[in-house]
C-alpha positions as CSV (number, residue, x, y, z in Angstrom):
1,M,-0.3,0.3,0.2
2,K,1.3,3.4,-1.1
3,A,2.1,5.8,1.8
4,V,-0.2,8.9,2.2
5,R,0.6,12.2,3.1
6,R,-1.8,14.7,4.7
7,I,-2.8,18.1,4.6
8,V,-4.9,18.9,7.5
9,T,-7.0,22.1,6.4
10,S,-10.2,21.3,8.8
11,P,-11.6,18.8,11.2
12,H,-14.1,18.5,8.0
13,A,-11.7,18.2,5.0
14,V,-8.6,16.5,4.4
15,A,-6.8,16.4,1.0
16,R,-4.8,13.6,0.9
17,I,-1.3,13.5,-1.1
18,P,0.4,10.1,-2.1
19,S,3.9,10.2,-1.7
20,S,4.2,9.0,-5.5
21,L,3.0,12.7,-6.2
22,A,6.6,13.8,-5.6
23,Q,6.9,14.4,-9.4
24,R,3.2,15.8,-9.8
25,R,1.5,18.8,-8.1
26,P,-0.4,17.8,-5.2
27,Y,-4.2,18.5,-5.1
28,V,-5.7,21.8,-3.8
29,S,-8.7,23.6,-2.8
30,V,-10.0,27.4,-2.3
31,A,-12.8,29.3,-1.7
32,S,-14.6,32.7,-3.2
33,T,-12.3,35.7,-3.8
34,S,-13.3,39.4,-4.4
35,N,-11.4,42.0,-6.6
36,P,-9.6,40.3,-9.5
37,H,-7.0,43.6,-9.3
38,P,-6.0,43.8,-6.4
39,P,-4.1,46.9,-5.1
40,Q,-0.3,46.6,-3.7
41,K,-1.1,44.5,-1.0
42,P,-0.6,40.5,-0.1
43,L,-2.8,38.6,-2.2
44,G,-4.7,36.6,0.3
45,R,-6.2,39.9,2.2
46,A,-7.9,40.7,-1.4
47,L,-9.6,37.5,-1.3
48,N,-13.2,37.7,0.1
49,S,-13.7,34.2,1.2
50,S,-17.5,32.7,1.1
51,L,-15.9,29.4,2.5
52,A,-15.1,30.4,5.9
53,A,-12.6,29.3,7.7
54,D,-13.0,27.0,10.9
55,P,-12.1,28.7,13.9
56,T,-10.2,25.2,15.0
57,L,-8.3,24.9,11.9
58,N,-4.6,23.6,12.0
59,P,-1.9,25.1,10.0
60,A,0.1,22.9,7.6
61,T,2.9,21.3,9.3
62,L,6.6,22.5,8.3
63,A,7.1,18.9,6.7
64,E,4.3,19.3,4.4
65,Q,5.4,23.2,3.6
66,N,9.2,21.4,3.0
67,F,7.4,19.0,0.4
68,L,5.5,21.9,-1.5
69,T,8.8,24.1,-1.4
70,N,10.5,21.3,-2.8
71,R,8.2,20.5,-5.7
72,V,7.9,23.8,-6.5
73,T,11.7,25.2,-6.7
74,Q,13.4,21.8,-7.5
75,G,10.9,19.8,-9.5
76,P,11.2,19.3,-13.0
77,S,10.5,22.4,-15.3
78,S,11.6,23.5,-18.7
79,S,10.8,26.9,-18.0
80,A,12.9,29.7,-19.0
81,E,11.6,32.0,-16.5
82,P,12.8,30.9,-12.6
83,I,10.3,29.9,-10.5
84,S,10.3,31.3,-7.2
85,L,8.5,31.7,-4.0
86,E,7.8,35.3,-4.9
87,N,5.6,34.6,-7.7
88,P,2.4,33.4,-6.6
89,T,0.7,30.4,-8.4
90,P,-3.0,28.8,-7.9
91,L,-0.9,26.3,-5.6
92,R,1.1,28.5,-3.6
93,Q,-1.4,31.0,-3.3
94,Y,-3.9,28.2,-1.5
95,M,-1.2,27.2,0.6
96,K,-0.7,30.5,2.2
97,M,-4.5,31.1,2.7
98,I,-4.7,27.8,4.3
99,D,-1.6,28.8,6.5
100,S,-3.0,32.0,7.4
101,G,-6.7,30.4,8.4
102,V,-8.6,31.8,5.6
103,L,-9.4,28.7,4.0
104,R,-10.5,25.0,4.5
105,G,-10.1,22.3,2.1
106,D,-12.6,20.7,-0.3
107,D,-11.9,17.2,-2.1
108,H,-13.5,18.3,-5.1
109,Q,-12.0,21.7,-5.6
110,T,-8.7,20.5,-5.3
111,R,-9.2,18.8,-8.5
112,I,-10.3,22.1,-10.2
113,I,-7.3,24.0,-8.8
114,Q,-5.2,21.2,-10.2
115,K,-6.1,22.2,-13.6
116,L,-5.1,25.9,-13.2
117,Q,-1.9,25.1,-11.8
118,D,-1.3,22.8,-14.7
119,L,-2.4,25.8,-17.3
120,H,-0.2,28.5,-15.1
121,D,2.7,26.2,-15.7
122,K,2.2,26.2,-19.3
123,L,1.5,29.7,-19.6
124,I,5.1,30.5,-18.3
125,D,6.8,28.9,-21.6
126,Y,4.0,30.0,-23.8
127,H,4.5,32.9,-26.4
128,Q,2.1,33.7,-28.6
129,P,2.8,34.4,-32.5
130,P,2.8,37.6,-34.0
131,V,-0.9,38.7,-35.0
132,P,-0.6,39.4,-38.7
133,E,-1.3,42.9,-39.7
134,E,-4.1,44.0,-41.5
135,S,-4.3,43.5,-45.1
136,Q,-4.2,47.2,-47.0
137,A,-5.5,45.4,-50.3
138,N,-8.5,46.8,-51.7
139,S,-9.6,44.6,-54.3
140,L,-10.6,41.4,-54.2
141,L,-7.7,40.0,-56.9
142,S,-5.3,42.2,-54.9
143,R,-5.8,40.7,-52.0
144,I,-6.0,37.1,-53.7
145,F,-2.2,37.5,-54.7
146,S,-1.0,39.5,-51.8
147,R,2.1,38.7,-50.1
148,E,1.3,39.6,-47.1
149,S,0.9,36.5,-44.1
150,P,-2.6,34.9,-44.4
151,D,-4.5,34.7,-41.2
152,P,-4.1,31.4,-39.6
153,T,-6.5,28.7,-39.8
154,A,-5.7,26.5,-37.1
155,P,-4.2,27.2,-33.4
156,P,-0.5,27.4,-32.9
157,P,1.0,24.2,-32.4
158,N,2.3,25.2,-28.8
159,A,-0.7,27.1,-27.8
160,P,-2.2,25.2,-24.4
161,K,-5.7,24.5,-24.4
162,G,-8.3,26.8,-22.9
163,L,-10.5,26.0,-20.0
164,Y,-14.2,25.8,-19.7
165,L,-15.8,25.8,-16.2
166,Y,-19.2,25.3,-16.3
167,G,-21.3,24.9,-12.7
168,D,-24.7,25.7,-11.3
169,V,-25.2,28.5,-8.9
170,G,-22.7,28.6,-5.6
171,T,-19.9,26.4,-7.5
172,G,-17.2,28.7,-7.2
173,K,-17.0,30.1,-10.5
174,T,-16.3,33.6,-10.2
175,M,-13.7,32.3,-7.1
176,L,-11.8,30.0,-9.6
177,M,-11.6,32.7,-12.3
178,D,-10.4,35.6,-9.8
179,L,-7.9,32.9,-8.6
180,F,-6.4,32.0,-11.9
181,Y,-6.2,35.3,-13.0
182,Q,-4.6,37.0,-9.9
183,T,-1.8,34.5,-10.2
184,L,-1.1,34.6,-13.6
185,P,2.9,34.5,-14.5
186,P,4.8,37.9,-14.4
187,S,6.1,37.2,-18.0
188,L,2.4,37.4,-19.5
189,K,2.0,41.2,-19.9
190,R,-1.2,41.3,-22.0
191,K,-4.2,39.6,-20.3
192,R,-7.8,40.9,-19.8
193,R,-10.4,39.5,-17.4
194,V,-14.0,40.7,-18.2
195,H,-17.5,39.7,-17.6
196,F,-19.4,38.4,-20.5
197,H,-22.0,41.1,-20.8
198,A,-19.5,43.7,-20.7
199,F,-17.3,41.5,-23.1
200,M,-20.0,41.4,-25.8
201,I,-20.7,45.3,-24.9
202,D,-17.3,45.8,-26.3
203,V,-17.5,43.2,-29.3
204,H,-20.3,44.8,-30.5
205,K,-18.9,48.0,-30.6
206,R,-15.8,47.1,-32.3
207,V,-18.0,45.3,-34.8
208,H,-20.0,48.1,-35.6
209,A,-16.6,50.2,-35.9
210,A,-15.2,47.4,-38.1
211,K,-18.2,47.6,-40.8
212,I,-18.2,51.7,-40.7
213,A,-14.2,51.6,-41.7
214,M,-14.6,48.8,-44.3
215,G,-17.3,50.8,-46.2
216,F,-18.4,49.7,-49.5
217,N,-15.3,47.5,-49.8
218,G,-17.4,44.9,-47.3
219,G,-15.8,41.9,-45.7
220,D,-16.0,39.9,-42.4
221,P,-16.0,42.7,-39.6
222,I,-15.2,39.8,-37.4
223,V,-11.7,39.4,-38.3
224,P,-10.3,42.5,-37.6
225,V,-12.1,42.6,-34.5
226,A,-10.7,39.6,-33.6
227,R,-7.2,40.6,-34.8
228,D,-7.3,43.6,-32.5
229,L,-8.6,41.4,-29.4
230,A,-5.5,39.1,-29.8
231,R,-3.0,42.0,-29.5
232,D,-4.7,43.5,-26.7
233,A,-4.7,40.0,-24.6
234,S,-3.0,37.1,-25.1
235,V,-4.8,35.3,-22.2
236,L,-8.5,36.2,-22.0
237,C,-10.7,35.3,-19.3
238,F,-14.4,36.1,-18.8
239,D,-17.2,35.0,-16.5
240,E,-20.9,33.7,-17.3
241,F,-20.2,32.9,-20.5
242,Q,-23.8,32.2,-22.1
243,V,-25.7,32.4,-25.7
244,T,-29.0,34.0,-25.4
245,D,-29.6,35.6,-29.0
246,I,-29.0,34.9,-32.7
247,A,-26.6,38.0,-33.0
248,D,-24.6,36.8,-30.1
249,A,-24.5,33.3,-31.5
250,M,-23.5,34.2,-35.1
251,I,-20.4,36.6,-33.7
252,L,-19.1,34.1,-31.0
253,R,-19.1,31.6,-33.9
254,R,-16.5,33.3,-35.8
255,L,-14.9,35.1,-32.9
256,L,-13.9,32.0,-30.7
257,E,-12.2,30.1,-33.9
258,S,-10.5,33.2,-34.9
259,L,-9.2,34.0,-31.4
260,V,-8.1,30.2,-30.8
261,N,-6.2,30.6,-34.4
262,Y,-4.3,33.3,-33.5
263,G,-3.1,31.8,-30.3
264,V,-5.2,33.4,-27.6
265,V,-5.5,31.2,-24.3
266,C,-9.3,31.4,-23.2
267,V,-10.8,30.4,-19.7
268,M,-14.2,30.7,-19.6
269,T,-16.9,30.1,-16.7
270,S,-20.7,29.3,-17.6
271,N,-23.7,27.5,-15.9
272,R,-23.9,25.3,-18.6
273,H,-22.2,22.4,-20.5
274,P,-21.0,23.3,-24.0
275,D,-23.8,21.1,-25.8
276,D,-26.2,23.0,-23.6
277,L,-25.9,26.3,-25.1
278,Y,-28.1,28.4,-27.3
279,K,-30.4,25.1,-26.6
280,N,-33.6,25.7,-29.0
281,G,-32.2,29.0,-30.4
282,I,-32.9,30.1,-34.0
283,Q,-30.7,29.0,-36.4
284,R,-28.9,26.8,-33.5
285,S,-27.3,24.4,-36.4
286,S,-24.9,27.6,-37.5
287,F,-23.6,27.8,-33.9
288,V,-22.7,24.0,-33.7
289,P,-19.5,24.5,-34.8
290,A,-18.6,26.9,-32.2
291,I,-19.6,24.3,-29.5
292,D,-17.5,21.8,-31.1
293,L,-14.8,24.1,-31.0
294,L,-15.1,24.7,-27.3
295,K,-15.2,20.9,-26.8
296,S,-12.1,20.1,-28.7
297,Q,-10.0,23.3,-28.0
298,F,-11.1,23.6,-24.4
299,E,-10.7,21.3,-21.7
300,V,-14.1,21.1,-20.2
301,T,-14.5,20.9,-16.7
302,D,-17.7,20.1,-14.3
303,L,-17.8,22.2,-11.1
304,D,-20.3,20.7,-9.5
305,S,-19.9,19.2,-6.1
306,G,-23.0,19.2,-4.3
307,T,-22.0,22.2,-2.0
308,D,-22.6,25.5,-2.9
309,Y,-19.8,27.6,-1.3
310,R,-22.1,30.8,-0.8
311,R,-24.2,28.9,1.6
312,I,-21.3,28.1,4.1
313,P,-22.7,29.9,7.6
314,R,-21.4,33.3,7.8
315,A,-22.3,36.1,9.8
316,L,-24.6,38.7,8.2
317,S,-23.8,42.7,8.0
318,Q,-26.6,44.9,8.5
319,V,-27.1,45.9,5.1
320,Y,-30.8,44.8,4.2
321,Y,-33.9,46.9,6.2
322,H,-37.5,46.1,5.9
323,P,-40.3,47.0,6.1
324,I,-40.2,50.4,4.7
325,N,-40.9,52.5,7.6
326,P,-39.5,55.6,9.7
327,E,-37.2,53.9,11.6
328,N,-35.5,52.2,8.9
329,D,-35.4,55.2,6.8
330,R,-33.8,57.1,9.5
331,E,-31.2,54.4,10.0
332,I,-30.1,54.0,6.2
333,N,-30.0,57.7,5.6
334,K,-27.9,57.7,8.7
335,L,-25.4,55.2,6.9
336,F,-25.5,57.3,3.8
337,D,-24.5,60.4,5.7
338,S,-21.8,58.9,7.9
339,L,-20.2,57.3,4.5
340,T,-20.3,60.5,2.5
341,S,-19.2,62.8,5.1
342,N,-15.6,61.9,5.5
343,D,-14.1,63.8,2.5
344,P,-15.0,67.4,2.3
345,T,-13.5,67.6,-1.1
346,D,-16.1,65.1,-2.6
347,P,-19.4,66.0,-1.1
348,A,-22.9,64.4,-2.4
349,I,-24.5,66.1,-4.7
350,A,-28.0,66.3,-6.0
351,N,-29.0,65.0,-9.2
352,R,-25.5,63.8,-10.9
353,K,-25.6,63.4,-14.5
354,L,-24.4,59.8,-15.7
355,N,-24.0,59.2,-19.4
356,T,-24.9,55.5,-20.2
357,W,-25.1,54.6,-23.8
358,G,-26.2,57.7,-25.4
359,R,-28.7,58.4,-22.4
360,T,-28.7,60.5,-19.0
361,L,-29.2,59.3,-15.8
362,L,-29.9,61.1,-13.2
363,V,-28.5,60.1,-9.7
364,P,-30.5,61.4,-7.1
365,E,-27.7,61.9,-4.2
366,S,-23.9,60.8,-4.7
367,T,-20.2,61.3,-4.2
368,S,-17.8,60.4,-6.7
369,K,-18.2,57.1,-5.3
370,I,-21.1,56.4,-3.1
371,A,-24.9,56.9,-4.7
372,K,-28.4,56.7,-3.8
373,F,-31.1,55.4,-6.0
374,N,-35.0,55.0,-5.3
375,F,-36.1,51.5,-6.8
376,M,-38.0,53.1,-9.5
377,D,-35.2,55.4,-10.6
378,L,-33.3,52.0,-11.6
379,C,-35.5,49.6,-12.3
380,G,-39.0,51.5,-13.2
381,Q,-37.6,52.4,-16.2
382,P,-36.3,50.5,-19.7
383,L,-32.3,50.3,-18.5
384,S,-30.3,47.3,-19.6
385,A,-27.1,45.2,-18.2
386,A,-24.9,47.8,-19.8
387,D,-26.6,50.6,-18.2
388,Y,-26.5,49.2,-14.7
389,L,-22.6,48.1,-15.3
390,E,-22.0,51.6,-16.2
391,V,-23.5,52.4,-12.6
392,T,-21.7,49.9,-10.3
393,K,-18.6,50.7,-12.6
394,N,-18.8,54.3,-11.3
395,F,-20.2,54.1,-7.7
396,G,-18.4,51.3,-5.7
397,T,-21.3,51.6,-3.2
398,V,-24.7,51.9,-3.8
399,F,-28.2,52.6,-1.7
400,L,-31.3,51.1,-3.0
401,L,-34.4,52.4,-1.3
402,N,-38.3,51.7,-1.4
403,V,-38.1,47.9,-3.2
404,P,-41.3,46.5,-3.4
405,K,-42.9,43.3,-3.7
406,M,-43.2,42.3,-6.9
407,A,-45.9,39.9,-8.3
408,L,-46.8,38.7,-11.8
409,D,-48.0,42.2,-12.9
410,K,-44.2,43.7,-12.0
411,K,-42.3,40.9,-13.7
412,D,-40.2,43.7,-16.0
413,L,-39.3,44.9,-12.6
414,A,-38.2,42.0,-11.0
415,R,-36.0,41.4,-14.1
416,R,-34.5,44.3,-13.6
417,F,-33.6,43.9,-10.4
418,I,-32.3,40.7,-10.7
419,T,-29.8,41.9,-13.6
420,F,-28.9,44.9,-11.3
421,I,-28.0,42.5,-8.8
422,D,-25.7,40.6,-11.1
423,A,-24.0,43.8,-12.3
424,C,-23.2,44.7,-8.4
425,Y,-22.1,41.4,-7.8
426,E,-19.9,41.1,-10.6
427,S,-18.5,44.8,-10.0
428,K,-18.0,44.0,-6.4
429,T,-20.3,46.6,-5.2
430,K,-21.4,47.1,-1.7
431,L,-25.2,47.4,-1.5
432,F,-27.7,48.6,1.0
433,V,-31.3,48.1,0.6
434,T,-34.3,48.9,2.1
435,S,-37.6,46.9,0.8
436,E,-41.3,46.3,1.8
437,V,-40.6,42.5,2.6
438,P,-37.6,40.8,3.4
439,V,-35.3,41.2,0.3
440,F,-35.6,37.6,-0.5
441,Q,-39.5,37.7,-0.7
442,V,-39.6,40.5,-2.9
443,F,-40.1,38.2,-6.1
444,S,-42.9,36.3,-4.2
445,D,-46.8,36.3,-5.4
446,D,-47.8,35.8,-1.8
447,P,-45.2,34.7,0.8
448,N,-48.0,33.3,2.8
449,S,-49.1,30.8,0.1
450,E,-49.2,27.1,0.3
451,A,-45.9,25.4,-0.9
452,K,-47.6,23.3,-3.1
453,Q,-47.9,26.4,-5.7
454,I,-44.2,26.3,-6.4
455,S,-43.1,24.2,-9.4
456,D,-40.7,21.2,-9.0
457,H,-37.8,23.4,-10.6
458,M,-38.3,25.7,-8.1
459,R,-38.3,23.5,-5.2
460,S,-35.0,22.2,-6.3
461,V,-33.3,25.4,-6.9
462,M,-34.3,26.6,-3.4
463,D,-33.5,23.4,-1.7
464,D,-29.6,23.7,-3.1
465,L,-29.7,27.0,-2.0
466,G,-30.8,26.3,1.6
467,L,-33.7,28.9,1.3
468,S,-37.2,27.4,2.7
469,N,-40.6,28.5,1.1
470,E,-41.1,30.6,4.4
471,V,-37.7,32.8,3.7
472,V,-38.2,32.9,-0.1
473,G,-42.2,32.9,-0.1
474,S,-44.1,31.4,-3.3
475,S,-43.9,32.7,-6.8
476,S,-45.5,31.7,-9.9
477,M,-43.5,34.3,-11.8
478,F,-40.3,32.9,-13.2
479,T,-41.3,30.1,-15.3
480,G,-38.7,29.1,-17.8
481,E,-35.3,27.3,-17.6
482,E,-33.2,30.5,-17.9
483,E,-35.4,32.5,-15.7
484,V,-35.3,29.8,-12.6
485,F,-31.7,30.0,-12.8
486,A,-31.6,34.2,-12.9
487,F,-34.0,34.0,-9.7
488,A,-31.7,31.3,-8.0
489,R,-28.3,33.0,-8.8
490,A,-29.7,36.5,-7.6
491,C,-30.8,34.7,-4.3
492,S,-27.7,33.1,-3.8
493,R,-25.9,36.5,-4.9
494,L,-28.0,38.5,-2.3
495,V,-26.7,36.1,0.5
496,Q,-23.3,36.6,-0.2
497,M,-23.8,40.1,-0.6
498,G,-25.1,40.4,2.8
499,S,-22.5,38.9,4.6
500,K,-19.8,40.2,7.0
501,E,-16.9,39.4,4.7
502,W,-18.7,41.3,1.4
503,A,-19.4,44.2,3.7
504,E,-16.0,44.5,4.7
505,T,-13.9,43.9,1.5
506,A,-16.2,45.1,-1.6
507,G,-16.8,48.8,-2.6
508,Q,-13.0,49.2,-3.2
509,M,-12.3,51.7,-6.0
């Protein structure tokens, strides 16, 4: 029987590392992070862990640390760049957090982190081939007989495969992306991390500009867009990959192929397996080549383990207030005043104008970093995810007042509120809310209705989140699979955004 070496992370989780793994990387695990671009601070301090550390957690032993140190400093490596303890890696950073008591282990996530570590190691030696210059030929014949380097039709042979991480709500997708991006090798100077909404907004802008530049000569606008993106970043990471309409589907099909052929290494997270993307969509057959590309050029990894890391018990901070009454109004206004009165050079002003996508949004009261809105200011008008991302990009802390209970006749309000929650979460925004009912019940038709009115799908989602019917209420508002998932994600994110850890670390600008 092989000897087994144990790294004790907590009384509840033990990661086992066979001694035969001396020439391999041990499995490790992590929990949630916050800011993907931390300032000049130790990386562990920038993490907003939703997998709370056990107070009785034992640090790794000296022998175990020596084992890992020998692995990363003396193990076989063909890298031209020296591997030192000063350069963070997914594995090294995990051990640092275990040492400091920030995290505890999880057997399933250890295997996921190993995949991140393997890709990290391959990227140390990887050099993206030069992206060919755009052809200056004006006519079809001159383009055919041009001596300029043609665009590649296959990925570079030395390019590592990308990663496609998929899983349901609470499986740690955003956390894994944060950790991977934060620990990319220093040799990678061109990298980009972006949420899917923001990524597609940028792509649509670039496609529009390319069409204008091409004029009557025509051509495929996706090629110059992909070329520019490939010059901007040799590693591209983005969260929540999803395809919901035919315009995005047609763009992504050609864009992904071009990016991979230009040698861009992509890491994506999604709530769906590639085979389930754009399911039942219009002209889905035209998107199937993109699905085949994802399965052939990416390592597709399932994150679902049965554990929702955002449901690990944590102390909630006081950020959600209900019902709407004079007492809670006074409390929330007192909080706003205390946060906005610290800097006399940046006083709160009324009706600040915020330009979002060709329209002007009035912010009722705000400083340059903190804003206060009435619910109807944000969700009572037809704003999009792009508008909400612009709001959260400008304000690290947002107060949202007077959130009503939304029944079937207010479905549009509910959808916009969910979109706003997603924007706050992705931007690491600190959120304060006053609501008519507990914030989890704002989507409820009737919080007192019997549980039998809840669909089987909704009940399953609530069970996964640990939310009872008494907490969330009963709602027939969300019926489709995408709507139920969006609702579940909003509830899970509200839980995390209401935690003490989030309140202490979010809102940094």
